[in-house]
C-alpha positions in Angstrom: -7.2 15.9 32.7 -10.2 16.6 30.4 -11.0 16.4 26.7 -11.5 19.9 25.3 -12.0 19.3 21.6 -10.7 17.7 18.5 -9.5 18.4 15.0 -9.7 16.3 11.9 -7.0 16.5 9.2 -6.9 15.2 5.7 -4.0 14.7 3.3 -4.3 14.1 -0.4 -2.6 10.8 -1.2 -2.8 10.4 -5.0 -6.0 8.4 -5.6 -7.4 8.7 -2.0 -6.9 10.6 1.2 -5.1 9.9 4.5 -7.3 11.1 7.4 -6.4 11.8 11.0 -8.1 12.6 14.3 -6.4 14.8 16.9 -8.0 15.0 20.3 -7.1 17.9 22.6 -7.0 18.1 26.4 -6.7 20.9 29.0 -3.3 19.4 30.0 -1.7 20.2 26.6 -1.4 16.5 25.7 -3.0 15.5 22.4 -3.7 12.1 21.0 -3.8 11.0 17.4 -5.2 8.2 15.2 -5.6 7.4 11.6 -8.9 6.6 9.9 -10.1 6.3 6.4 -13.3 7.4 4.6 -12.0 6.9 1.0 -13.2 3.3 0.8 -16.9 2.9 1.5 -17.1 5.2 4.5 -18.3 8.5 3.2 -19.3 10.9 5.9 -17.2 9.3 8.6 -15.5 12.6 9.6 -18.9 14.1 10.4 -19.8 11.1 12.6 -16.5 11.4 14.5 -17.0 15.1 15.1 -20.6 14.5 16.3 -19.6 11.8 18.8 -16.7 13.8 20.0 -19.1 16.6 21.2 -20.7 14.0 23.6 -17.4 13.3 25.4 -16.0 16.8 25.9 -15.1 17.2 29.6 -14.4 13.5 30.1 -11.0 12.1 31.2 -9.3 10.8 28.1 -7.5 8.1 30.1 -11.0 6.5 30.6 -10.9 5.2 27.0 -12.6 2.0 27.7 -15.7 3.4 29.5 -15.9 6.1 26.9 -15.9 3.6 24.0 -18.4 1.5 25.8 -20.7 4.5 26.3 -20.3 5.5 22.6 -21.3 1.9 21.6 -24.4 2.1 23.8 -25.3 5.5 22.2 -25.1 3.9 18.7 -26.5 0.5 19.7 -29.5 0.8 17.3 -27.1 1.2 14.3 -24.1 -0.9 15.3 -21.0 -1.5 13.3 -20.3 0.4 10.0 -19.5 4.1 10.2 -20.5 4.4 13.8 -18.0 1.7 14.9 -15.3 3.3 12.7 -15.9 6.6 14.4 -15.7 5.0 17.9 -12.5 3.3 16.9 -10.9 6.5 15.7 -11.8 8.1 19.0 -10.6 5.1 21.1 -7.3 5.0 19.3 -6.6 8.7 19.9 -7.5 8.3 23.5 -5.2 5.4 24.0 -2.4 7.5 22.6 -3.1 10.1 25.2 -3.2 7.5 28.0 0.2 6.2 26.9 1.7 9.7 26.8 0.2 10.5 30.2 1.9 7.5 31.7 5.1 7.9 29.5 4.7 4.3 28.2 4.1 2.9 24.7 0.6 1.7 23.8 1.9 -1.9 23.7 2.7 -1.6 27.4 -0.9 -0.7 28.1 -1.9 -3.9 26.3 0.3 -6.0 28.6 3.7 -5.6 27.1 5.5 -6.5 23.9 6.1 -10.2 23.2 8.3 -9.4 20.2 10.0 -6.3 18.9 10.3 -7.4 15.2 7.2 -8.1 13.2 7.3 -10.2 10.0 5.8 -8.2 7.1 4.2 -9.0 3.7 4.3 -6.5 0.9 0.6 -5.8 0.3 -1.2 -4.8 -2.9 1.9 -5.9 -4.8 1.4 -4.4 -8.2 -2.3 -3.6 -7.6 -2.0 0.2 -7.4 0.4 0.1 -10.4 -2.4 -1.3 -12.5 -4.1 2.1 -12.3 -2.9 5.1 -14.4 -3.7 7.7 -11.7 -2.1 5.8 -8.9 1.0 4.9 -10.8 1.5 8.6 -11.8 1.0 9.7 -8.2 3.6 7.2 -7.0 6.0 8.2 -9.8 6.4 4.6 -10.9 5.8 2.9 -14.3 2.4 1.5 -15.0 2.2 -2.4 -15.0 1.0 -3.7 -18.4 2.3 -7.2 -18.9 3.3 -10.4 -17.2 7.0 -9.4 -17.7 6.2 -6.5 -15.4 4.9 -8.9 -12.8 8.1 -11.0 -12.9 10.2 -7.8 -12.5 8.1 -6.7 -9.5 8.4 -10.1 -7.8 12.2 -9.8 -8.3 12.1 -6.3 -6.7 10.2 -7.6 -3.7 12.7 -10.3 -3.1 15.7 -8.0 -3.5 14.1 -5.6 -1.0 14.4 -8.3 1.7 10.7 -9.1 2.0 9.8 -12.8 2.5 6.1 -12.5 1.6 3.8 -10.5 -0.7 0.1 -10.3 -1.4 -1.6 -9.5 -4.7 -5.1 -9.1 -6.1 -6.6 -10.2 -9.4 -5.1 -8.5 -12.5 -6.4 -8.4 -16.1 -3.9 -8.2 -18.9 -6.2 -7.7 -21.9 -6.6 -4.7 -24.2 -7.0 -2.5 -21.2 -4.9 -3.9 -18.3 -6.3 -3.3 -14.9 -7.8 -4.7 -11.7 -10.7 -7.2 -11.5 -12.9 -5.7 -8.8 -16.6 -6.4 -9.6 -17.3 -6.9 -5.8 -16.6 -3.2 -5.2 -18.5 -2.1 -8.3 -15.3 -0.9 -10.1 -15.4 -3.4 -13.0 -18.1 -5.2 -14.9 -19.3 -8.5 -13.4 -21.6 -7.5 -10.6 -23.9 -8.0 -8.8 -24.1 -11.6 -9.9 -20.3 -12.1 -9.4 -20.0 -15.1 -11.6 -16.4 -16.1 -12.4 -15.4 -16.9 -16.0 -12.7 -19.5 -16.8 -10.5 -16.7 -18.4 -10.3 -15.0 -15.0 -9.0 -18.2 -13.4 -6.6 -19.0 -16.2 -5.2 -15.4 -16.0 -4.8 -15.7 -12.3 -2.7 -18.8 -12.6 -0.3 -17.1 -15.1 -0.2 -14.0 -12.9 0.8 -16.0 -9.8 3.3 -18.1 -11.7 4.9 -14.8 -13.0 5.2 -13.6 -9.4 6.8 -16.9 -8.4 9.3 -16.7 -11.3 10.4 -13.2 -10.1 10.2 -13.6 -6.4 11.7 -17.1 -6.2 10.6 -20.4 -4.6 10.8 -19.2 -1.0 8.6 -16.2 -1.2 5.3 -16.5 0.6 2.5 -15.5 -1.8 -0.9 -14.5 -0.6 -3.9 -14.0 -3.0 -6.6 -11.6 -2.0 -9.9 -12.4 -3.8 -11.8 -9.8 -1.8 -15.6 -9.6 -2.3 -15.3 -10.5 -6.0 -17.2 -13.9 -5.9 -20.1 -15.7 -4.4 -19.5 -19.1 -2.8 -19.4 -21.0 -6.1 -16.9 -18.6 -7.6 -14.6 -18.8 -4.6 -14.7 -22.6 -4.8 -13.9 -22.4 -8.5 -10.8 -20.2 -8.0 -9.4 -21.8 -4.9 -9.8 -25.4 -6.2 -8.2 -24.5 -9.5 -5.2 -22.8 -7.7 -4.9 -25.1 -4.7 -1.8 -26.7 -6.1 0.3 -23.5 -6.2 1.4 -23.7 -2.6 0.2 -20.2 -1.7 0.4 -18.9 1.9 -3.3 -18.2 1.9 -6.4 -17.4 0.0 -7.9 -14.2 1.4 -11.7 -14.1 1.1 -14.3 -11.6 2.2 -17.6 -13.4 2.9 -20.4 -12.5 5.3 -21.5 -16.1 5.8 -19.3 -18.1 8.2 -20.8 -21.4 7.3 -20.1 -20.9 3.5 -16.6 -19.8 4.4 -16.1 -23.0 6.4 -17.3 -25.0 3.4 -14.6 -23.3 1.2 -12.0 -23.9 3.9 -12.9 -27.6 4.0 -12.6 -27.9 0.2 -9.0 -26.7 0.0 -5.5 -27.5 1.4 -4.4 -23.8 1.2 -5.1 -21.9 4.4 -8.0 -19.3 4.3 -7.7 -15.8 5.8 -10.7 -13.6 6.3 -12.7 -11.2 8.6 -11.1 -7.9 7.7 -14.5 -6.3 7.2 -16.0 -7.4 10.5 -16.7 -5.2 13.6 -16.3 -6.3 17.2 -16.4 -9.5 19.1 -20.0 -10.2 18.3 -19.4 -10.3 14.5 -16.2 -12.3 14.8 -17.8 -14.9 17.2 -19.7 -17.1 14.6 -16.6 -17.2 12.4 -14.6 -18.6 15.3 -17.3 -21.0 16.4 -17.5 -22.4 12.8 -13.7 -22.5 12.5 -14.3 -20.7 9.2 -10.7 -19.5 8.6 -7.1 -20.3 9.5 -6.1 -16.7 10.0 -8.4 -13.9 11.4 -7.7 -10.5 9.9 -8.5 -7.5 12.2 -8.9 -3.9 11.0 -7.5 -1.8 13.9 -8.7 1.6 12.5 -12.2 0.1 12.3 -12.3 -1.7 15.6 -10.0 0.3 17.9 -6.9 -1.2 19.5 -8.7 -2.1 22.8 -11.5 -3.9 20.9 -8.9 -5.5 18.6 -7.1 -6.9 21.6 -10.4 -8.5 22.7 -11.0 -10.0 19.3 -7.4 -11.4 19.3 -8.0 -12.9 22.7 -11.2 -14.6 21.5 -9.2 -16.0 18.5 -6.6 -17.4 20.8 -9.3 -19.4 22.6 -10.0 -21.1 19.2 -6.3 -21.6 18.4 -6.5 -19.1 15.6 -3.7 -16.6 14.8 -4.4 -13.0 13.8 -3.1 -10.5 11.3 -3.9 -6.8 11.0 -5.7 -5.2 8.0 -3.4 -2.4 7.2 -3.5 -0.7 3.8 -3.4 2.8 5.1 -0.7 5.3 6.0 2.3 5.2 8.4 0.3 6.1 11.5 -2.0 3.1 11.0 1.1 0.9 10.4 2.5 2.0 13.8 -0.8 1.6 15.5 -1.2 -2.0 14.2 2.4 -2.7 15.2 1.6 -2.1 18.9 -1.2 -4.6 18.7 0.9 -7.2 16.8 3.7 -6.8 19.4 1.3 -7.5 22.3 -0.9 -10.4 21.1 0.5 -13.9 21.6 -1.2 -15.3 18.4 0.4 -13.0 15.8 0.7 -14.4 12.3 2.1 -11.7 10.0 1.6 -8.0 9.3 0.4 -6.2 6.2 2.1 -3.1 4.8 1.8 -1.1 1.6 5.3 -0.3 0.3 4.6 1.4 -3.1 2.9 4.7 -2.3 3.0 8.4 -2.8 6.5 10.0 -2.3 5.3 12.3 0.5 3.9 9.5 2.7 7.1 9.6 4.8 6.8 13.4 5.3 3.5 13.5 7.1 4.7 11.7 10.3 7.6 12.4 12.6 8.7 8.7 12.7 8.8 6.5 9.6 8.4 2.7 10.3 11.8 1.0 10.2 12.0 -2.1 8.0 14.9 -4.5 8.1 15.1 -7.9 6.3 11.4 -7.9 5.8 10.5 -7.2 9.4 9.2 -4.0 11.1 11.1 -2.7 14.1 8.7 -1.8 17.0 8.7 1.9 17.9 9.6 2.7 21.5 8.2 6.1 22.3 5.3 6.9 24.6 1.8 6.5 23.1 2.1 5.5 19.5 5.6 6.9 19.4 4.9 9.2 16.5 3.3 12.6 15.8 1.8 14.2 12.7 3.7 16.7 10.6 0.8 19.1 10.0 2.7 21.4 7.7 3.3 18.4 5.4 -0.4 17.4 5.6 -1.5 20.9 4.6 1.0 20.9 1.7 -1.1 18.2 0.1 -4.8 19.2 0.2 -7.4 16.4 0.2 -8.8 15.2 -3.1 -12.5 14.7 -4.0 
């Protein structure tokens, strides 16, 4: 079996795009993966297509040698968009390998240790703080703490046992607080005002009022602070009994200092690539939970990272704020690793999200049921993808 070519597909998803790679072979088998260039990865499609030309004629079942060769070819510019492109290719090749052997991807990873995966409702209310996103999702815009209470109640009534939220602002123009991504004032210095911390406390208390005392609440602070700001926020909110503070920080020693300064667990690492970048965080015991982005790292590389985390007695969770294919891809990893913590999933989304795949993830009592088909166990509905042209 040989690789003959590829196709990239893009589907408009309200305020961003869902993007997919389909690799073709001379046997008729195809492999698919989901990637994302809507958040900080402009030009990723072009890199994927350029790297694909270098592996035409190769056996797609040799996904590990291929990904290692692509890494060597991009060694002078490691990580970033090059690694995201390699991951997209690796993930589609693994899908072909599973189909060729008529086994699920999790079987290629050594077998499933669990067939139900505990979920947390991610970006809970975050997209609803944006007019364009709320309109695309056909849901009411969030404007007050009463709306937060109501949303917490909806999460609980949906059977979820955990949720994750970001930093909201309920002032004259309610919205997200995102200076770390250049979307709101406050950067590049990233100093934190007392009003932000006070507002966060009332926001989290509102979620608790609606969701109830047993709901696991995660707070994602993202890249919105420097070390001082993270310490100010986490120390001020350490008494709330949150499941974790999620922090993006490219200094493992500083992150360890933050972890030592709080009782609440710390989750991090979603923006890292490969075992080399994760290693100093494990060596410093910088976080309690390591978050791995499978579309960025590739499922085979993600399995290596999870194995390294296991050696340091650290559990892992996937970074998964994408479409259904990414959810299913991440589910195969979560089923196979021994050190699984919890799985992220976006629930509120555009109405046509279910239409663009042939298998929609099954959720029961706040858990995801593991798909059973060969490869990822899902295909793309290309007619539905074409019905929603990409934006931007």
